[in-house]
ROFIBA-860255 format. One record per residue: residue in three letters; z, x, y negated of N, C-alpha, C in turn. Coordinates in nm, 2 decimals, always signed. Layout:
N
+--------+--------+--------+--------+--------+--------+--------+--------+--------+--------+
| residu |    n_z |    n_x |    n_y |   ca_z |   ca_x |   ca_y |    c_z |    c_x |    c_y |
+--------+--------+--------+--------+--------+--------+--------+--------+--------+--------+
|    ALA |      Z |      X |      Y |      Z |      X |      Y |      Z |      X |      Y |
...
+--------+--------+--------+--------+--------+--------+--------+--------+--------+--------+
***
This chain:
102
+--------+--------+--------+--------+--------+--------+--------+--------+--------+--------+
| residu |    n_z |    n_x |    n_y |   ca_z |   ca_x |   ca_y |    c_z |    c_x |    c_y |
+--------+--------+--------+--------+--------+--------+--------+--------+--------+--------+
|    UNK |  +0.00 |  +0.08 |  +0.11 |  +0.00 |  +0.00 |  +0.00 |  -0.01 |  +0.09 |  -0.12 |
|    UNK |  -0.07 |  +0.05 |  -0.23 |  -0.09 |  +0.12 |  -0.35 |  +0.05 |  +0.11 |  -0.43 |
|    UNK |  +0.11 |  +0.21 |  -0.47 |  +0.24 |  +0.19 |  -0.55 |  +0.20 |  +0.15 |  -0.69 |
|    UNK |  +0.30 |  +0.06 |  -0.75 |  +0.27 |  +0.00 |  -0.88 |  +0.26 |  +0.11 |  -0.99 |
|    UNK |  +0.19 |  +0.07 |  -1.09 |  +0.17 |  +0.17 |  -1.20 |  +0.26 |  +0.12 |  -1.33 |
|    UNK |  +0.28 |  +0.19 |  -1.41 |  +0.36 |  +0.14 |  -1.53 |  +0.28 |  +0.03 |  -1.60 |
|    UNK |  +0.35 |  -0.08 |  -1.64 |  +0.26 |  -0.19 |  -1.70 |  +0.20 |  -0.16 |  -1.83 |
|    UNK |  +0.26 |  -0.06 |  -1.91 |  +0.20 |  -0.02 |  -2.04 |  +0.07 |  +0.07 |  -2.01 |
|    UNK |  +0.05 |  +0.12 |  -1.90 |  -0.07 |  +0.19 |  -1.87 |  -0.19 |  +0.08 |  -1.84 |
|    UNK |  -0.15 |  -0.01 |  -1.78 |  -0.24 |  -0.12 |  -1.76 |  -0.30 |  -0.17 |  -1.90 |
|    UNK |  -0.21 |  -0.18 |  -1.99 |  -0.26 |  -0.24 |  -2.12 |  -0.35 |  -0.12 |  -2.20 |
|    UNK |  -0.29 |  +0.00 |  -2.19 |  -0.38 |  +0.11 |  -2.24 |  -0.52 |  +0.13 |  -2.18 |
|    UNK |  -0.53 |  +0.12 |  -2.05 |  -0.65 |  +0.13 |  -1.99 |  -0.74 |  +0.01 |  -2.01 |
|    UNK |  -0.66 |  -0.10 |  -2.03 |  -0.74 |  -0.23 |  -2.06 |  -0.79 |  -0.22 |  -2.20 |
|    UNK |  -0.75 |  -0.15 |  -2.28 |  -0.80 |  -0.15 |  -2.42 |  -0.94 |  -0.07 |  -2.42 |
|    UNK |  -0.95 |  +0.01 |  -2.32 |  -1.07 |  +0.09 |  -2.33 |  -1.21 |  +0.01 |  -2.31 |
|    UNK |  -1.20 |  -0.10 |  -2.23 |  -1.33 |  -0.16 |  -2.20 |  -1.36 |  -0.28 |  -2.31 |
|    UNK |  -1.25 |  -0.29 |  -2.40 |  -1.28 |  -0.42 |  -2.49 |  -1.41 |  -0.40 |  -2.58 |
|    UNK |  -1.45 |  -0.28 |  -2.64 |  -1.56 |  -0.28 |  -2.72 |  -1.69 |  -0.30 |  -2.65 |
|    UNK |  -1.69 |  -0.29 |  -2.51 |  -1.82 |  -0.29 |  -2.43 |  -1.84 |  -0.44 |  -2.39 |
|    UNK |  -1.75 |  -0.54 |  -2.42 |  -1.75 |  -0.67 |  -2.37 |  -1.78 |  -0.75 |  -2.49 |
|    UNK |  -1.86 |  -0.86 |  -2.46 |  -1.89 |  -0.96 |  -2.56 |  -1.87 |  -1.10 |  -2.53 |
|    UNK |  -1.85 |  -1.19 |  -2.62 |  -1.85 |  -1.34 |  -2.58 |  -1.72 |  -1.38 |  -2.49 |
|    UNK |  -1.76 |  -1.48 |  -2.40 |  -1.67 |  -1.54 |  -2.34 |  -1.60 |  -1.44 |  -2.23 |
|    UNK |  -1.69 |  -1.35 |  -2.19 |  -1.64 |  -1.24 |  -2.09 |  -1.53 |  -1.16 |  -2.15 |
|    UNK |  -1.54 |  -1.13 |  -2.28 |  -1.43 |  -1.06 |  -2.34 |  -1.31 |  -1.15 |  -2.36 |
|    UNK |  -1.33 |  -1.26 |  -2.39 |  -1.21 |  -1.35 |  -2.40 |  -1.12 |  -1.36 |  -2.27 |
|    UNK |  -1.21 |  -1.38 |  -2.15 |  -1.15 |  -1.39 |  -2.03 |  -1.08 |  -1.26 |  -2.00 |
|    UNK |  -1.15 |  -1.15 |  -2.02 |  -1.09 |  -1.02 |  -2.00 |  -0.97 |  -0.99 |  -2.06 |
|    UNK |  -0.94 |  -1.02 |  -2.18 |  -0.83 |  -0.98 |  -2.26 |  -0.72 |  -1.07 |  -2.23 |
|    UNK |  -0.76 |  -1.20 |  -2.15 |  -0.65 |  -1.28 |  -2.11 |  -0.61 |  -1.23 |  -1.96 |
|    UNK |  -0.70 |  -1.16 |  -1.89 |  -0.67 |  -1.13 |  -1.74 |  -0.57 |  -1.00 |  -1.75 |
|    UNK |  -0.60 |  -0.91 |  -1.85 |  -0.52 |  -0.78 |  -1.85 |  -0.36 |  -0.81 |  -1.86 |
|    UNK |  -0.31 |  -0.89 |  -1.95 |  -0.16 |  -0.93 |  -1.93 |  -0.13 |  -1.00 |  -1.80 |
|    UNK |  -0.22 |  -1.06 |  -1.74 |  -0.19 |  -1.13 |  -1.63 |  -0.17 |  -1.04 |  -1.51 |
|    UNK |  -0.27 |  -0.93 |  -1.51 |  -0.25 |  -0.82 |  -1.42 |  -0.12 |  -0.75 |  -1.43 |
|    UNK |  -0.08 |  -0.72 |  -1.57 |  +0.03 |  -0.65 |  -1.59 |  +0.17 |  -0.72 |  -1.54 |
|    UNK |  +0.16 |  -0.86 |  -1.57 |  +0.27 |  -0.94 |  -1.52 |  +0.28 |  -0.93 |  -1.35 |
|    UNK |  +0.16 |  -0.94 |  -1.29 |  +0.17 |  -0.93 |  -1.14 |  +0.22 |  -0.77 |  -1.11 |
|    UNK |  +0.18 |  -0.68 |  -1.17 |  +0.24 |  -0.56 |  -1.15 |  +0.38 |  -0.54 |  -1.17 |
|    UNK |  +0.43 |  -0.60 |  -1.26 |  +0.57 |  -0.61 |  -1.28 |  +0.65 |  -0.69 |  -1.17 |
|    UNK |  +0.58 |  -0.79 |  -1.12 |  +0.65 |  -0.86 |  -1.02 |  +0.66 |  -0.77 |  -0.89 |
|    UNK |  +0.59 |  -0.68 |  -0.87 |  +0.59 |  -0.59 |  -0.76 |  +0.67 |  -0.45 |  -0.78 |
|    UNK |  +0.73 |  -0.44 |  -0.90 |  +0.81 |  -0.32 |  -0.92 |  +0.96 |  -0.36 |  -0.85 |
|    UNK |  +1.00 |  -0.26 |  -0.79 |  +1.13 |  -0.26 |  -0.73 |  +1.23 |  -0.18 |  -0.81 |
|    UNK |  +1.35 |  -0.24 |  -0.82 |  +1.46 |  -0.16 |  -0.90 |  +1.48 |  -0.03 |  -0.83 |
|    UNK |  +1.49 |  +0.08 |  -0.91 |  +1.51 |  +0.22 |  -0.85 |  +1.39 |  +0.30 |  -0.86 |
|    UNK |  +1.28 |  +0.23 |  -0.88 |  +1.16 |  +0.31 |  -0.90 |  +1.14 |  +0.37 |  -1.02 |
|    UNK |  +1.09 |  +0.50 |  -1.02 |  +1.07 |  +0.57 |  -1.15 |  +0.96 |  +0.66 |  -1.15 |
|    UNK |  +0.90 |  +0.70 |  -1.25 |  +0.79 |  +0.78 |  -1.26 |  +0.84 |  +0.91 |  -1.35 |
|    UNK |  +0.86 |  +1.02 |  -1.28 |  +0.90 |  +1.13 |  -1.36 |  +0.82 |  +1.25 |  -1.33 |
|    UNK |  +0.78 |  +1.32 |  -1.44 |  +0.69 |  +1.44 |  -1.43 |  +0.75 |  +1.54 |  -1.51 |
|    UNK |  +0.73 |  +1.67 |  -1.44 |  +0.80 |  +1.79 |  -1.49 |  +0.68 |  +1.85 |  -1.58 |
|    UNK |  +0.71 |  +1.87 |  -1.71 |  +0.61 |  +1.94 |  -1.81 |  +0.71 |  +2.04 |  -1.87 |
|    UNK |  +0.65 |  +2.17 |  -1.85 |  +0.71 |  +2.27 |  -1.93 |  +0.87 |  +2.28 |  -1.91 |
|    UNK |  +0.91 |  +2.26 |  -1.80 |  +1.05 |  +2.27 |  -1.77 |  +1.12 |  +2.15 |  -1.80 |
|    UNK |  +1.07 |  +2.05 |  -1.87 |  +1.13 |  +1.92 |  -1.90 |  +1.10 |  +1.80 |  -1.81 |
|    UNK |  +1.19 |  +1.72 |  -1.78 |  +1.15 |  +1.60 |  -1.70 |  +1.10 |  +1.48 |  -1.80 |
|    UNK |  +0.98 |  +1.45 |  -1.79 |  +0.94 |  +1.33 |  -1.88 |  +0.95 |  +1.21 |  -1.79 |
|    UNK |  +1.03 |  +1.10 |  -1.83 |  +1.05 |  +0.98 |  -1.76 |  +0.96 |  +0.87 |  -1.82 |
|    UNK |  +0.85 |  +0.84 |  -1.75 |  +0.75 |  +0.74 |  -1.81 |  +0.80 |  +0.60 |  -1.79 |
|    UNK |  +0.86 |  +0.58 |  -1.68 |  +0.90 |  +0.45 |  -1.65 |  +1.02 |  +0.46 |  -1.55 |
|    UNK |  +1.13 |  +0.38 |  -1.58 |  +1.25 |  +0.37 |  -1.48 |  +1.28 |  +0.22 |  -1.46 |
|    UNK |  +1.27 |  +0.18 |  -1.35 |  +1.30 |  +0.03 |  -1.32 |  +1.43 |  +0.00 |  -1.29 |
|    UNK |  +1.49 |  -0.09 |  -1.36 |  +1.62 |  -0.15 |  -1.31 |  +1.60 |  -0.30 |  -1.34 |
|    UNK |  +1.71 |  -0.37 |  -1.31 |  +1.70 |  -0.52 |  -1.31 |  +1.69 |  -0.56 |  -1.48 |
|    UNK |  +1.74 |  -0.50 |  -1.56 |  +1.75 |  -0.53 |  -1.71 |  +1.60 |  -0.50 |  -1.75 |
|    UNK |  +1.55 |  -0.37 |  -1.72 |  +1.41 |  -0.33 |  -1.76 |  +1.30 |  -0.43 |  -1.72 |
|    UNK |  +1.33 |  -0.48 |  -1.60 |  +1.24 |  -0.59 |  -1.56 |  +1.24 |  -0.71 |  -1.62 |
|    UNK |  +1.35 |  -0.76 |  -1.67 |  +1.35 |  -0.87 |  -1.76 |  +1.29 |  -0.84 |  -1.90 |
|    UNK |  +1.31 |  -0.73 |  -1.95 |  +1.24 |  -0.69 |  -2.07 |  +1.10 |  -0.68 |  -2.05 |
|    UNK |  +1.06 |  -0.64 |  -1.94 |  +0.91 |  -0.62 |  -1.92 |  +0.85 |  -0.76 |  -1.89 |
|    UNK |  +0.90 |  -0.86 |  -1.83 |  +0.85 |  -0.99 |  -1.82 |  +0.85 |  -1.05 |  -1.96 |
|    UNK |  +0.95 |  -1.03 |  -2.05 |  +0.94 |  -1.09 |  -2.18 |  +0.83 |  -1.02 |  -2.27 |
|    UNK |  +0.82 |  -0.89 |  -2.26 |  +0.71 |  -0.83 |  -2.34 |  +0.57 |  -0.88 |  -2.29 |
|    UNK |  +0.55 |  -0.88 |  -2.16 |  +0.43 |  -0.93 |  -2.11 |  +0.39 |  -1.07 |  -2.15 |
|    UNK |  +0.49 |  -1.15 |  -2.13 |  +0.47 |  -1.30 |  -2.18 |  +0.44 |  -1.30 |  -2.32 |
|    UNK |  +0.51 |  -1.24 |  -2.40 |  +0.49 |  -1.24 |  -2.55 |  +0.34 |  -1.18 |  -2.58 |
|    UNK |  +0.30 |  -1.06 |  -2.51 |  +0.17 |  -1.01 |  -2.53 |  +0.07 |  -1.11 |  -2.49 |
|    UNK |  +0.09 |  -1.19 |  -2.38 |  -0.02 |  -1.29 |  -2.33 |  -0.02 |  -1.39 |  -2.44 |
|    UNK |  +0.09 |  -1.44 |  -2.49 |  +0.09 |  -1.55 |  -2.60 |  +0.02 |  -1.50 |  -2.72 |
|    UNK |  +0.05 |  -1.39 |  -2.77 |  -0.01 |  -1.33 |  -2.88 |  -0.16 |  -1.30 |  -2.86 |
|    UNK |  -0.21 |  -1.27 |  -2.76 |  -0.34 |  -1.25 |  -2.74 |  -0.41 |  -1.39 |  -2.73 |
|    UNK |  -0.36 |  -1.48 |  -2.67 |  -0.40 |  -1.63 |  -2.66 |  -0.42 |  -1.68 |  -2.79 |
|    UNK |  -0.33 |  -1.65 |  -2.90 |  -0.32 |  -1.69 |  -3.03 |  -0.44 |  -1.63 |  -3.10 |
|    UNK |  -0.47 |  -1.49 |  -3.07 |  -0.57 |  -1.42 |  -3.15 |  -0.72 |  -1.43 |  -3.10 |
|    UNK |  -0.74 |  -1.52 |  -2.99 |  -0.87 |  -1.52 |  -2.92 |  -0.97 |  -1.54 |  -3.03 |
|    UNK |  -0.96 |  -1.62 |  -3.13 |  -1.06 |  -1.64 |  -3.23 |  -1.09 |  -1.52 |  -3.31 |
|    UNK |  -1.04 |  -1.40 |  -3.31 |  -1.06 |  -1.29 |  -3.38 |  -1.19 |  -1.22 |  -3.32 |
|    UNK |  -1.29 |  -1.18 |  -3.41 |  -1.40 |  -1.12 |  -3.35 |  -1.40 |  -0.97 |  -3.35 |
|    UNK |  -1.32 |  -0.92 |  -3.43 |  -1.31 |  -0.77 |  -3.44 |  -1.25 |  -0.70 |  -3.32 |
|    UNK |  -1.31 |  -0.62 |  -3.26 |  -1.26 |  -0.55 |  -3.14 |  -1.14 |  -0.47 |  -3.17 |
|    UNK |  -1.13 |  -0.41 |  -3.28 |  -1.03 |  -0.31 |  -3.33 |  -0.89 |  -0.38 |  -3.33 |
|    UNK |  -0.89 |  -0.52 |  -3.37 |  -0.76 |  -0.59 |  -3.36 |  -0.71 |  -0.60 |  -3.22 |
|    UNK |  -0.80 |  -0.63 |  -3.12 |  -0.75 |  -0.64 |  -2.99 |  -0.71 |  -0.51 |  -2.92 |
|    UNK |  -0.78 |  -0.42 |  -2.95 |  -0.75 |  -0.28 |  -2.90 |  -0.61 |  -0.24 |  -2.96 |
|    UNK |  -0.59 |  -0.26 |  -3.09 |  -0.47 |  -0.23 |  -3.14 |  -0.34 |  -0.30 |  -3.08 |
|    UNK |  -0.37 |  -0.44 |  -3.05 |  -0.27 |  -0.53 |  -2.99 |  -0.23 |  -0.47 |  -2.85 |
|    UNK |  -0.34 |  -0.44 |  -2.77 |  -0.32 |  -0.38 |  -2.65 |  -0.24 |  -0.25 |  -2.64 |
|    UNK |  -0.27 |  -0.15 |  -2.74 |  -0.19 |  -0.04 |  -2.74 |  -0.06 |  -0.05 |  -2.79 |
|    UNK |  -0.03 |  -0.16 |  -2.87 |  +0.09 |  -0.19 |  -2.93 |  +0.19 |  -0.24 |  -2.82 |
|    UNK |  +0.15 |  -0.33 |  -2.73 |  +0.23 |  -0.38 |  -2.63 |  +0.26 |  -0.28 |  -2.52 |
+--------+--------+--------+--------+--------+--------+--------+--------+--------+--------+
***
């Protein structure tokens, strides 16, 4: 089974394709990305962490506990609602900035 990835990485990678999509396909895509991030959070188990050693320092990109799961659910739901609210915006830069912010 593939290990879950940090949900923020899903939003960052999702922002890359936005300028290349147009019309209804772009609208569907920007609604699917938060849904995928939500599903990713559902499969995270407490105690999971992504730690990388860089120049002798431990970089902790994601550490999962019960409280961080609740905060993750809230952020993804709010992100989905914000994206749903701004579907009418035609500028790709606005959607990219929103994905990078979440």
